[in-house]
N, C-alpha and C positions, 0 to 999 in steps of 0.2 A: 504494500500500500504506500502510495506516495504522499508524504506529509509536507510537501513543499509549501512554504508560506504563500506563494503566489497562487497555488491551486486552492488553498483555503480562502483567500481573498476573492477569488473568482467565484467560488460557490456562494459566498456571502453576497456578493454583488448580484448574482443571478437571482438569489432568493429575494433581495430587496426590489429588484426590477419587477419580478413576478408579483410581489405584494402590491407595489404601486400600480402596476397595470391592472390588476384585479380591482383595486380600490377605484381607479379611474373609470373602469367599465361600470362598476356598481354606482358610482356617483352620476355617471352619464345616464344610466337607466333609472335612477332614483325618481326622476320626474314622471316616469311611466309606470312605476310599481306602487302598489299600496304601501302605506307607511309601515305596517307590521312586517312585511317582507323585507323592506329596506333595513329596518332595525335588526332583524335576525341576521341578514347578510353582514351588516356592520359589526355585529357582535362576533360572528364567525371570523371575520378578518382581524378584528382586534385580538381575539384569542390566539389566532395564528401568529400574529406579531408578538404577543406576550410570550408564547412558547419560544419563539426565536430569540427574544431578548434574554430569557432565562437561560437558555442553552448557551448562548454566547457569553453571558456573564459567568456561568459556571466554567466554561472552557477557558476563559481568560484567567480566572482564579486558579485553575489547575496549572496553567502554563507559568504563571508568575510565582507559584509556590515551589516550582522545581528548582 
């Protein structure tokens, strides 16, 4: 398994681009969806980003403790 820092940064950037793309799509369609559907989608995206944040925080804590 390749643990090159550039590969790790590339995966992080890909994840963030995907999250922003999904958020943009949902915001664009929010005008056409009922409010409850929009709120559920927003909660799913927020949960996804929270999981990402927690994983990155734990990863950086492990790296700095070595």
